[in-house]
Structure formats: structure tokens, C-alpha cells
C-alpha positions in Angstrom: 32.2 -66.5 11.7 32.5 -64.5 8.5 34.4 -65.4 5.4 36.1 -62.8 3.2 33.9 -64.2 0.5 30.9 -62.5 2.2 30.1 -59.0 1.1 30.2 -56.0 3.4 27.2 -53.7 2.8 27.4 -49.9 2.7 25.3 -49.9 5.9 28.1 -51.8 7.7 30.6 -49.1 6.6 28.2 -46.6 8.1 28.1 -48.5 11.4 31.9 -48.6 11.4 32.1 -44.8 11.1 29.8 -44.4 14.1 26.7 -43.4 12.2 23.4 -44.4 13.8 21.1 -46.4 11.6 17.4 -46.9 12.1 16.2 -50.5 11.7 13.2 -50.9 9.4 9.9 -51.6 11.0 6.8 -53.5 9.7 3.2 -52.4 10.2 3.1 -53.8 13.7 6.4 -52.1 14.7 8.3 -55.4 14.7 11.9 -55.1 13.5 12.3 -56.8 10.1 15.3 -58.6 8.6 17.1 -56.7 5.8 16.9 -57.7 2.2 19.4 -60.2 0.8 23.1 -59.3 0.5 25.0 -59.4 -2.7 27.8 -62.0 -2.5 31.4 -60.7 -3.2 33.3 -61.8 -6.3 35.1 -65.1 -5.8 38.8 -64.8 -4.8 40.9 -67.5 -6.5 43.1 -69.6 -4.2 46.7 -68.3 -4.1 49.9 -68.5 -2.1 48.7 -65.4 -0.2 45.8 -67.4 1.3 46.0 -69.2 4.7 44.1 -72.1 6.2 43.9 -72.6 9.9 42.8 -75.2 12.5 42.3 -74.8 16.2 44.1 -77.8 17.8 42.5 -78.6 21.1 45.0 -81.2 22.4 48.3 -79.6 21.3 46.9 -76.1 22.1 48.1 -74.8 18.8 46.8 -73.2 15.6 47.9 -75.0 12.5 48.7 -72.7 9.6 48.6 -74.2 6.0 49.1 -72.9 2.5 45.9 -73.9 0.5 47.6 -73.2 -2.9 50.0 -76.1 -2.3 48.1 -78.0 0.5 51.1 -77.9 2.7 51.5 -77.4 6.4 53.6 -74.3 7.2 53.7 -74.8 10.9 51.9 -74.2 14.2 51.3 -71.2 16.5 51.8 -72.5 20.1 49.4 -70.9 22.5 50.0 -73.2 25.4 51.6 -76.5 26.4 50.5 -79.8 24.9 48.1 -81.8 27.0 48.9 -83.0 29.7 52.2 -81.2 30.2 52.2 -78.5 32.8 48.6 -77.4 32.2 47.5 -78.6 35.7 50.2 -76.6 37.4 48.9 -73.6 39.5 51.7 -71.6 37.8 50.6 -72.4 34.3 50.0 -69.3 32.2 49.3 -70.7 28.7 46.1 -71.6 27.0 44.2 -74.8 27.4 41.5 -76.1 25.1 42.3 -74.1 21.9 39.0 -74.6 20.1 37.3 -71.7 18.2 38.4 -69.7 15.2 37.2 -66.8 13.1 38.9 -64.6 10.5 38.2 -60.9 10.1 36.4 -59.7 6.9 39.6 -58.3 5.4 41.6 -61.5 6.3 44.2 -59.5 8.4 43.2 -60.8 11.8 42.5 -64.3 13.3 40.5 -64.7 16.5 41.4 -67.8 18.5 39.2 -69.0 21.4 40.4 -71.3 24.2 37.4 -72.9 26.0 39.3 -74.0 29.1 41.4 -70.9 29.8 38.6 -68.6 28.8 40.7 -66.5 26.5 40.5 -64.8 23.0 43.7 -64.1 21.1 43.8 -61.8 18.2 46.5 -62.9 15.7 48.1 -60.9 12.8 47.7 -63.3 9.8 50.7 -61.7 8.0 53.2 -62.4 10.9 51.4 -65.0 13.0 52.1 -62.9 16.0 49.6 -62.6 18.9 48.5 -58.9 19.0 46.3 -59.2 22.1 45.0 -61.6 24.7 41.7 -61.0 26.4 40.1 -62.9 29.3 36.4 -63.5 28.5 33.5 -65.5 29.9 33.5 -69.0 31.2 34.0 -71.7 28.5 34.0 -69.1 25.7 33.4 -71.1 22.5 32.8 -69.6 19.0 32.3 -66.1 17.7 32.5 -63.6 14.9 34.1 -60.3 14.0 31.8 -57.4 13.3 31.8 -56.4 9.6 34.3 -53.5 10.2 36.7 -55.9 11.9 36.9 -53.7 15.1 35.1 -56.1 17.5 35.0 -59.8 18.1 31.8 -61.2 19.7 32.1 -64.6 21.4 29.6 -66.8 23.1 30.4 -67.8 26.7 29.0 -71.3 26.8 29.5 -71.7 30.6 27.6 -68.4 31.3 24.6 -66.5 29.9 26.6 -63.8 28.1 28.2 -62.8 24.8 31.5 -61.0 25.4 32.5 -58.2 23.1 36.3 -57.9 22.6 38.1 -54.9 21.1 39.8 -56.6 18.2 42.2 -53.7 17.6 43.5 -53.0 21.1 42.3 -56.0 23.1 40.1 -56.0 26.2 36.4 -56.4 26.9 34.3 -53.5 25.7 30.9 -54.9 26.5 28.6 -57.9 27.3 25.2 -58.9 26.2 23.0 -61.2 28.3 21.3 -63.7 26.1 20.3 -66.7 28.2 22.1 -69.8 29.5 24.6 -71.7 27.4 25.2 -69.6 24.3 27.2 -71.6 21.8 28.2 -69.4 18.8 27.8 -65.8 17.6 27.1 -65.3 13.8 27.0 -61.8 12.2 24.6 -61.1 9.3 26.4 -60.1 6.1 25.2 -56.5 6.5 26.5 -56.4 10.1 23.3 -55.3 11.7 22.3 -58.5 13.4 24.0 -61.1 15.6 22.5 -64.6 15.8 23.3 -66.7 18.9 22.4 -70.4 19.2 22.4 -72.3 22.5 23.4 -75.6 24.3 20.4 -75.3 26.6 17.5 -73.9 24.5 15.9 -74.7 21.2 16.0 -71.1 20.0 18.2 -68.5 18.4 18.6 -65.0 20.0 18.7 -62.1 17.5 20.8 -59.1 18.7 20.8 -55.6 17.3 24.5 -55.1 16.9 24.3 -51.3 17.2 22.2 -51.2 20.3 23.7 -54.5 21.8 20.1 -55.6 22.7 18.3 -58.8 22.1 15.4 -57.9 19.8 13.9 -61.2 18.9 14.1 -65.0 19.5 13.6 -67.6 16.8 12.0 -70.6 18.5 11.1 -74.1 17.4 14.5 -75.6 16.6 14.9 -79.3 16.4 16.8 -79.7 19.7 17.9 -77.7 22.7 21.6 -78.4 22.1 22.9 -76.6 19.0 26.6 -77.3 18.6 27.3 -75.0 15.6 25.6 -72.8 13.0 26.2 -71.0 9.7 24.6 -68.3 7.7 24.2 -68.2 3.9 26.3 -65.6 2.0 23.2 -63.6 1.1 22.0 -63.6 4.7 18.6 -65.2 4.0 19.1 -68.6 5.7 20.7 -70.1 8.8 21.4 -73.8 9.5 21.9 -74.8 13.1 23.4 -78.2 13.8 22.2 -80.5 16.6 25.2 -82.8 17.2 23.7 -85.0 20.0 20.5 -86.0 18.1 21.7 -85.9 14.5 19.5 -83.1 13.2 19.7 -79.7 11.5 17.3 -76.8 11.9 16.9 -74.7 8.7 15.9 -71.1 9.5 14.4 -68.5 7.2 16.0 -65.2 8.5 13.6 -63.0 6.6 10.6 -64.4 8.4 12.7 -65.5 11.4 11.2 -68.9 11.6 12.2 -72.5 11.3 11.2 -73.9 7.9 12.3 -77.5 8.3 14.2 -79.8 10.6 16.4 -82.4 8.8 17.1 -85.8 10.1 20.8 -86.3 9.4 23.4 -88.5 11.1 25.4 -89.0 14.3 27.6 -86.1 15.4 26.1 -83.7 12.8 28.2 -80.5 12.9 29.6 -77.4 11.3 27.3 -76.5 8.3 29.0 -74.4 5.6 27.5 -72.8 2.6 29.0 -72.9 -0.9 27.7 -71.2 -4.1 29.1 -72.7 -7.3 28.3 -72.5 -11.0 26.3 -75.7 -10.5 24.1 -74.3 -7.7 24.0 -73.6 -4.0 25.0 -76.2 -1.4 25.5 -76.8 2.3 28.2 -79.1 3.6 27.6 -80.9 6.9 30.2 -82.9 8.8 29.0 -86.3 10.1 31.6 -87.2 12.8 30.0 -90.5 13.7 30.0 -91.7 10.1 33.4 -90.3 8.9 31.5 -88.6 6.1 30.7 -85.1 4.9 27.2 -84.7 3.5 26.2 -82.3 0.8 22.7 -80.7 0.5 21.4 -78.7 -2.4 19.5 -75.4 -1.7 16.9 -73.6 -3.7 14.2 -76.1 -3.9 11.1 -76.5 -1.7 13.2 -78.6 0.7 17.0 -79.1 1.0 18.0 -82.3 -0.8 20.8 -84.6 0.1 23.0 -84.8 -3.0 25.9 -87.0 -1.9 27.8 -88.5 1.1 31.5 -87.9 0.8 33.7 -90.5 2.5 36.4 -88.7 4.5 40.0 -89.9 4.6 40.1 -90.1 8.4 38.0 -90.2 11.5 35.5 -87.7 13.0 35.2 -84.9 10.5 34.4 -81.8 12.5 35.0 -78.2 11.5 34.7 -77.0 7.9 35.3 -73.8 5.9 35.3 -73.0 2.1 38.0 -71.3 0.1 37.5 -67.7 -1.1 36.3 -68.9 -4.5 34.2 -71.9 -3.2 36.1 -74.4 -5.3 37.3 -76.2 -2.2 35.8 -77.2 1.2 38.3 -77.9 4.0 37.2 -80.4 6.7 39.1 -81.0 9.9 39.5 -84.6 11.0 39.3 -84.4 14.8 40.5 -88.0 15.5 43.0 -88.2 12.6 44.8 -84.8 13.0 44.4 -83.6 9.5 42.3 -81.6 7.0 40.5 -83.1 4.0 40.5 -81.0 0.9 37.3 -81.5 -1.0 36.7 -80.4 -4.6 33.3 -78.8 -4.6 32.8 -79.5 -8.3 33.2 -83.2 -8.0 32.4 -83.6 -4.2 35.6 -85.7 -3.8 38.4 -85.6 -1.3 41.5 -84.6 -3.4 44.1 -84.2 -0.7 44.7 -84.3 3.1 46.9 -81.8 5.1 48.5 -82.6 8.4 47.5 -80.5 11.4 48.2 -80.3 15.1 46.4 -82.6 17.6 42.6 -82.8 17.6 41.6 -80.0 15.2 38.3 -78.4 16.0 37.3 -75.2 14.2 38.6 -74.5 10.7 39.0 -71.0 9.2 40.2 -69.6 5.9 41.6 -66.2 5.0 42.2 -64.9 1.5 45.2 -62.6 0.8 46.3 -62.9 4.4 50.1 -63.2 4.0 53.0 -63.0 1.6 53.5 -66.1 -0.6 55.8 -68.6 1.1 55.7 -66.8 4.4 55.9 -68.9 7.5 57.0 -66.3 10.1 56.9 -67.2 13.8 55.7 -70.7 13.3 56.9 -73.9 15.1 56.2 -77.6 15.0 54.4 -78.2 18.3 51.7 -80.9 17.8 52.9 -82.0 14.4 54.2 -85.6 13.7 52.2 -87.0 16.7 49.0 -88.0 14.9 46.2 -90.0 16.6 45.3 -93.5 15.6 42.1 -95.4 16.2 42.3 -98.8 17.9 39.8 -101.8 17.7 37.2 -102.1 20.4 35.5 -105.1 21.9 32.0 -105.0 23.4 30.9 -107.1 26.4 29.4 -109.8 24.2 32.8 -110.2 22.4 31.7 -108.5 19.1 33.6 -105.5 17.5 32.3 -102.2 18.7 34.2 -100.2 16.0 32.3 -101.8 13.1 30.7 -98.9 11.2 27.0 -99.0 10.8 26.3 -96.8 7.7 23.4 -95.0 9.4 24.1 -95.2 13.2 27.8 -95.0 13.3 30.1 -97.1 15.6 29.0 -98.3 19.0 32.4 -97.8 20.6 35.3 -95.8 19.3 38.7 -95.6 20.9 41.4 -93.1 19.8 44.9 -92.9 21.2 47.4 -90.1 20.7 50.8 -89.3 22.4 50.8 -86.3 24.7 53.7 -85.2 26.9 55.1 -88.6 27.7 51.7 -90.3 28.1 48.9 -91.3 25.8 45.6 -89.6 25.7 42.9 -92.3 25.4 39.5 -91.1 24.0 36.4 -93.2 24.1 33.1 -92.3 22.4 30.1 -94.7 22.9 26.7 -94.9 21.4 23.8 -97.4 22.0 25.2 -99.0 25.1 23.2 -99.8 28.2 21.7 -96.5 29.5 22.9 -95.1 32.9 25.5 -97.8 33.3 29.1 -97.7 34.6 31.6 -99.5 32.3 35.2 -100.5 32.9 37.6 -100.1 30.0 40.6 -102.3 29.6 43.7 -102.2 27.5 44.0 -105.6 25.7 47.4 -106.9 24.9 48.3 -109.1 21.9 48.1 -112.2 24.1 44.7 -111.3 25.4 45.9 -110.0 28.8 43.6 -107.2 30.1 44.8 -104.1 32.1 42.2 -101.8 33.6 42.5 -98.3 32.1 39.5 -96.3 33.4 35.8 -96.4 34.1 33.1 -94.4 32.4 29.4 -94.0 32.5 26.6 -93.7 29.9 23.8 -91.2 29.8 20.0 -91.8 29.5 20.4 -92.8 25.9 23.3 -95.2 26.4 25.9 -92.8 25.1 29.1 -91.1 26.2 30.0 -88.2 24.0 33.6 -88.2 25.0 35.6 -89.8 27.8 39.3 -89.0 28.2 42.1 -90.6 30.3 45.8 -90.1 30.4 48.0 -93.2 30.8 50.6 -95.3 29.1 48.8 -97.4 26.4 50.6 -100.4 25.0 47.6 -102.6 24.1 46.2 -103.7 20.8 42.6 -102.9 21.5 40.1 -101.6 24.1 37.5 -103.9 25.7 34.7 -102.9 28.0 32.5 -104.6 30.6 29.4 -103.3 32.5 29.9 -102.7 36.2 26.3 -101.9 37.1 23.8 -99.1 37.2 25.2 -95.6 38.0 24.3 -94.2 41.4 22.4 -90.9 41.6 25.6 -89.1 42.7 27.5 -90.5 39.7 24.7 -89.5 37.4 24.6 -86.0 38.7 28.4 -85.6 38.4 28.3 -86.9 34.8 25.5 -84.5 33.9 27.4 -81.6 35.4 30.6 -82.5 33.5 29.0 -83.2 30.2 27.1 -79.9 30.3 30.2 -77.8 30.6 33.9 -77.7 29.7 35.2 -78.5 33.2 38.6 -80.3 32.6 39.9 -82.1 35.7 42.5 -84.5 34.5 44.9 -86.9 36.2 46.2 -90.2 35.0 43.1 -91.9 36.4 40.4 -89.2 35.9 38.0 -89.0 33.0 36.9 -85.9 31.2 33.5 -85.8 29.6 33.2 -83.2 26.9 30.4 -82.4 24.5 32.7 -80.3 22.3 31.5 -79.0 19.0 
């Protein structure tokens, strides 16, 4: 995804006019990365700017005014979970998840992972201009530097789908390998970088020819949930959510320079250049923290750990002048506003339910405009409930390095409650029964879930009426080979099969 703060090179303008550009070659005939880009002048925050979140449970996009830190409303792209989304006649979106803004701030791309769609939205009017069916479990993408195309990774397939961002419709596909996660464009518009959920590498695509020209190998893990590129185009950070690592890539040499050991649910790196220096912000969902690393030295250095105001910080995006970093709170339905000069949370903005990606557009709309917005998903915020482990101890006690063993989040959806469980460091390959525990200690079975080889469950969902005060779990025995295979299949994709009794396992990023 590209911010309006990133410069568009003259070479990108040439590409947009249809000119054919010849890539530079080294002595051995290997295509080389271009020289660094020159960052655009900062754009001060104003009432013309807009801040967005993709809300996966309410199937909305929240629109906020960053000049006042107020929620303007939501764009409803489908029904709230569970609603009518399981009906064979349902026509709306499901799993609103990914976002990107065009370089000029006039367009917003919204990706729904379960309905496999990309919407192009006019940021001035909040109207959907086009809807395009793309590949299976389409996840995250970027506009080309001329804003005419949107490239999105099809995580359930082996393709990047190219969408006509002006008229809608698919205009091309690039085969890149199984499980592409996100497409990033270089600031000059010549290269597209794709990370994966199945391979410890990054594919490098020549945007003009639409061909894979190189592969950067040696990343810290085969599952890369998100990635970001520096404003000057010289460096890429790829987050490895499952293992708590980040791979730092030198794009000039196209090689991994270091792998950082970070924290549980590491995600969504974002670059910020301030008068004090260059930084990268990383969300640590398992610690309810946002970490700040400095750049420019021999190795990235951890500067500070910012305590977020809510649970599970996820997506992030800076303002056009880099004075603010906006961090979505997946399990608290809000956005933390961080002052990048002091590295402190200064405000929190309400969003729709389960915000995933965050995006920012400078000079996107008229001041005060809230055209075509509603309230779906607002005023129904999630809350975390206490958890009890099999030995009677609290599972939601936060370890400052390892996170919580057992988290439970409850939010209202369409007359029911959506109950989310995330587990770490339980008994591996074990089936557990979860119970709702009333104030008097009475236990009511809610659902069963299983752990993976590491004793974790990234996310388990159930829909029921929850009136308890806490969630308790007990082991039910080792999982069978059939159960293990089913869990692996579900956790490796975005298959959503939901009833009041079923679980959904989702390794969303």
C-alpha cells in the first residue's frame, strides 16, 4: 500500500503515459534496483484528510476525521456477522479486511477476504465506484503509482490479480507462487514486491512486463503476514506474525540483512521519518503494545514499547506529515492515535467491529463532509472477559514477553455474541472444551477447539448467546489425525463455515 506521503518519480509518470522503460542492468545482466526515491514534502493534518479502517466483523469501512479524531460514520459493504451472510441469496461482502489508498488520495481500495472482492471507493463521496471479483481469499494490495490499477494478492491461490481501478474489472494476473499475502509497489512504480504465507521469500515483479524477475530468499519464517517499504524505497520490513519475528530486507542488494526477534503477533510495520530520525512502528497484538525501532544504524534498535489503550493492536498507518501513527485495535474496536514526537497514545477513536487494515488519505474530502455514511457496527464494541486454565489459574494474565496464554473476546453480532478465543503455550495437538462460567460458578459448554503443534490456536470463533462472567477450558484428549488435518486446512486459508456450534480458525493478518 502506498501513502500520499510517498513521492511519485518521473519514471512513474512515463509508465502511466504508456512509455516503455528499460530496466537498468548490471555487469552480469541482472536487473538492479533503482536508486533511492526523494520523499514528498509533509502534508499537515487537516479537515480534508480521512482515516479508514476495514472492519472484518461488521463488514464496514470506518471513516474518521484525523484533524478532530472523530468518527464520521461507516460504509456498509455487507451485513454484520452473522446476519444473513450464510444465506445462498446473500449478495454483500464478508470479511472486509484489506485497504489501500491511491497516491492522489482520491480512491480507496477495499478487499474482502471471504467474498473475494475488491471495491474502489470515491474518498470524496464515500460511494462505491466499482466492485470486482478477484482471486480466492484476496488479502492486501497496492495501487500503481499512476492510480490506474490495483494489484492484490490472492492468498488462497498462487496469483496476484490486477484490477482496473478506473473502470473496474480484472485486467491481468501474475502467477507468483502459493499463498501470496500482500503486494507492495516501489515508490518509483517499477517493482512490485509480494510476500507469502507459505514461503520464506519475496517475489519481485517488473510492473511494466508483469513478470516475476527475482526472488529474495532467506526470510525469518515462511508465513509473512504483512510488509511495508520505506519512503525512499531502499528497505522492506516483512512481519512474521506466528513466530514473532521481522525480516529486514535491503532492496538495493535484494537480500535479507537481519531478522529481528520481536513479540507475539508481530504485525503491520510502518515507516515514519521525523525531525528526530527514521523509525519503524510494529504492532504487537499479543502484548497490547506498539514497538518503535530506529533506523540508520548498523542494526535497527528498539527505542520504546508503547502501551496501547486496548487489546490486539493490528493495522497501522501514519499521517501525511508523519506526526501521528494510527493503530487499529482489533479486539477493542478502536484506533489509537500516537504522537510520533513523544511516542505516546494521545487519543482513541471508535471504529466498527474488529478493525484490520488501517489507511490514511490526505486531502481526500471537503472539511466536515460525511456523505453516504451510516452507523453500522458502531456502538457495539468488543470486551475481553477473564479466562481460567485447567489448573485453575488465570489465562489472561499478561506475560510482558510471551503475552497471554488464553484470551477471550466477546462482541454482539446480529442477535448473538461472537466469542473469540486465542491460545498460546497450551498442550500441543490437544482438543479443549471451552465453557461459559456464570457468577455462581455454573459452567455451560460453549464450543471445543484444538491446538497446533506448538500448543497454539491463532483464532477460534463461535456464535452463541454469552451471559457468563468468564471462559474456562479443560483438555479433552489428543486430537485425531482427521481433526488435525481439518485444523491445518482451516488455519491455512480463510474458509469461513459458521453455525452456532461451529468454530472458525483464522490466521488473519
